[in-house]
C-alpha positions in Angstrom: 16.5 16.8 14.7 14.9 20.8 13.9 17.7 23.2 13.5 18.0 26.7 15.6 16.0 29.4 15.1 18.5 32.2 14.6 17.2 34.2 17.2 18.0 31.4 19.4 20.8 30.8 18.6 21.7 34.3 19.6 20.1 33.4 22.6 21.8 30.6 23.5 25.3 32.5 23.1 23.9 35.0 25.2 23.5 33.4 27.9 26.4 31.1 27.7 28.9 34.1 27.5 27.0 35.4 30.4 27.7 32.0 32.2 30.9 32.1 31.8 31.9 35.4 32.8 30.5 34.8 36.1 32.1 31.1 36.5 28.3 29.4 36.8 30.1 27.3 33.5 27.2 25.6 31.3 24.0 26.7 34.0 22.1 26.6 30.2 22.1 22.4 30.1 20.6 22.1 33.9 17.2 23.2 31.6 16.9 19.0 30.6 14.3 20.2 27.8 17.2 21.8 25.8 18.7 20.2 22.6 20.8 20.7 19.5 22.6 19.1 17.0 26.4 19.3 16.6 26.0 21.8 13.8 24.3 24.3 16.0 27.0 23.3 18.5 29.3 24.7 16.3 26.8 27.8 15.6 26.5 29.1 18.5 30.4 28.3 19.3 30.5 31.1 16.3 28.4 33.5 17.7 30.0 32.9 20.4 33.2 34.1 19.2 32.3 37.1 17.4 30.2 38.2 20.7 33.6 37.8 22.3 35.7 39.6 20.0 32.9 42.4 19.6 33.9 43.1 23.1 37.7 43.2 22.6 39.5 40.0 23.1 41.4 38.1 20.9 41.7 34.5 19.5 45.4 33.6 19.2 44.6 30.3 17.7 42.5 26.7 18.3 42.8 23.9 19.9 41.4 19.7 18.7 39.8 17.6 20.8 38.0 14.3 20.9 41.2 13.0 18.9 40.5 9.0 20.0 37.3 7.0 18.2 37.2 6.3 22.2 36.0 10.2 23.0 34.0 11.1 20.4 31.6 8.1 20.6 31.4 9.0 24.3 29.9 12.2 23.2 27.7 11.3 20.3 30.8 13.1 17.7 31.3 11.4 14.0 34.9 13.6 13.9 37.1 15.2 16.3 35.7 18.3 18.6 37.4 22.1 18.3 37.6 25.3 19.3 39.0 28.5 19.8 42.2 29.1 22.2 41.7 32.9 24.0 44.4 35.0 24.5 42.8 35.9 28.0 43.0 32.8 28.4 46.5 32.2 27.8 49.2 31.5 30.6 53.0 31.5 30.9 55.3 28.3 32.6 54.4 28.8 37.1 52.6 30.8 37.0 49.8 30.4 40.3 46.0 29.8 39.2 42.9 30.2 41.3 40.6 26.9 41.6 37.2 29.1 42.7 37.4 30.7 38.9 36.9 26.9 37.4 34.5 24.3 37.8 35.6 21.0 38.1 38.9 21.8 36.5 40.5 19.1 34.7 43.9 19.2 32.8 45.6 17.2 29.3 49.0 17.1 28.9 49.2 17.8 24.5 52.2 19.8 22.0 51.2 22.7 20.8 52.7 24.0 17.4 53.0 28.0 16.5 52.9 28.8 13.0 55.4 30.9 11.1 53.4 31.9 7.8 49.6 31.9 7.1 47.9 29.5 5.9 47.2 28.8 2.4 43.7 27.3 1.8 44.6 26.3 -1.8 47.3 24.3 -0.5 46.6 21.9 2.8 48.6 18.8 2.6 50.1 17.4 5.4 53.3 18.4 4.0 52.8 22.0 4.1 51.3 22.4 7.3 54.7 20.7 8.7 57.0 23.2 6.5 54.4 25.8 8.5 55.7 24.9 11.7 57.6 27.8 13.7 58.1 25.9 17.8 56.4 23.7 19.2 55.3 23.6 22.9 54.4 22.0 25.6 50.9 22.8 26.8 49.0 22.3 30.3 45.3 22.4 28.8 42.4 23.9 31.2 38.4 22.5 31.5 35.8 23.2 32.8 34.9 19.3 33.3 31.0 20.0 34.3 27.7 18.4 32.2 23.9 19.4 32.4 22.4 18.5 30.1 21.6 14.8 28.7 23.9 12.2 27.4 26.3 11.8 25.1 26.8 15.8 25.8 28.0 16.4 22.5 26.3 20.0 22.1 27.0 21.1 25.3 30.7 19.8 24.7 31.8 21.8 21.3 28.9 25.6 22.1 30.9 25.6 25.8 33.8 26.3 23.4 34.9 22.1 23.6 35.4 22.8 27.8 38.4 24.5 27.0 38.9 26.9 30.0 42.8 28.2 29.2 45.9 26.6 28.7 49.7 27.2 29.8 52.1 27.3 27.0 56.0 26.0 27.6 59.1 27.4 26.1 58.7 26.6 22.1 61.6 24.5 20.1 62.2 24.4 17.0 60.9 20.6 14.6 63.0 18.1 15.3 64.1 16.1 12.8 61.3 13.3 11.1 60.5 10.1 13.6 62.4 11.5 16.6 60.6 9.3 19.8 59.7 12.1 23.0 57.3 10.6 25.7 55.0 12.9 27.5 54.0 12.4 31.1 51.0 14.5 32.9 52.2 14.7 36.7 50.3 16.1 39.6 52.0 17.2 42.9 55.0 15.2 41.9 52.7 11.9 40.6 52.2 10.6 37.2 48.8 10.2 36.3 48.8 9.7 33.0 51.9 9.3 30.9 52.5 8.5 27.0 56.3 6.7 25.7 57.3 6.5 22.0 55.5 8.3 20.9 56.5 9.2 17.0 57.3 13.0 15.8 55.1 13.9 13.8 53.3 10.6 13.0 51.1 10.3 16.6 51.7 13.9 17.5 50.0 15.3 14.1 47.0 13.0 13.1 44.0 15.2 12.9 45.6 18.9 12.1 44.8 18.2 8.5 41.5 17.5 9.1 41.2 20.6 11.6 42.8 23.4 9.0 40.7 21.7 5.9 37.6 22.2 8.3 38.7 25.7 9.0 39.2 26.4 5.0 35.4 25.2 4.6 34.0 27.5 7.3 36.4 30.3 5.6 38.2 30.7 9.1 41.7 31.6 7.8 44.9 30.2 9.6 46.7 32.5 10.7 51.0 33.6 10.7 51.7 32.9 14.6 48.1 31.2 15.6 49.0 28.1 17.8 47.5 25.2 18.0 46.9 22.1 19.9 47.5 19.2 18.2 45.1 17.1 20.9 45.7 14.8 23.8 45.8 11.0 24.2 43.9 10.9 27.0 40.8 12.8 28.5 41.0 16.0 30.7 41.5 14.7 35.1 40.2 16.5 37.5 42.6 18.0 39.8 40.5 17.7 42.9 42.5 18.7 45.5 46.2 18.3 43.3 48.3 22.3 43.4 50.9 21.5 41.4 50.0 20.0 37.6 53.5 19.4 35.7 52.6 18.1 31.7 57.3 16.9 30.9 58.0 15.4 27.5 61.8 14.1 26.9 62.1 16.4 23.2 59.8 19.8 23.5 60.4 20.2 28.1 58.6 20.9 30.3 55.2 23.4 32.4 54.3 23.9 35.5 50.9 26.0 36.5 49.9 26.3 40.2 45.7 25.9 41.3 45.6 27.0 44.6 
């Protein structure tokens, strides 16, 4: 597949951001003739990032997604995906949000780590990253789960900031002891929709973090003190449809909730 010209990359980035602003998410891809590589999709995401920063928005961290081989195959990826987190889309525990601001809103239960220092790009290892953690948070990740382009949707997924539409962040706790066990539940209107048990800290929760940080080093992106990094969900985003109350619960890391109206 031929690489896009810089003018085309910028044109698509402006269009995607405009569609996002007017809540017409991913509308660019209704044109079935639009297709580009995963590499170009990340370039578009980078241009979008600059556009949002230039208008006063602030990046507060990153998300890792598509951590399973099954999900990667679904989207045509050869590795996990990643996107940015924005201060304007960081929500506090218990917030009320309007469904009309999203396209097929779908949730994932996750954990997020907040860093206590800038990460030294010359010293990246799992042990170093673990030692750099300030707190760990239960997270509800919000997605616009909508695709218009041709399958496998990988480029559409990445250029739309890995379909992230915000997060709801619970209170942080200090790092647990190594090999402590936890669970994670995604709960819709008091009904458990998805559940994972016997997850080991940090082995199961941090399996892709070293890969992600090394990817950022290649791109000269400095991971900074107070950045929040979502470590990746175990299951796919699940549409909420008519559900109002979404909760995430972990016996080790606490809980977080959001109400949609």
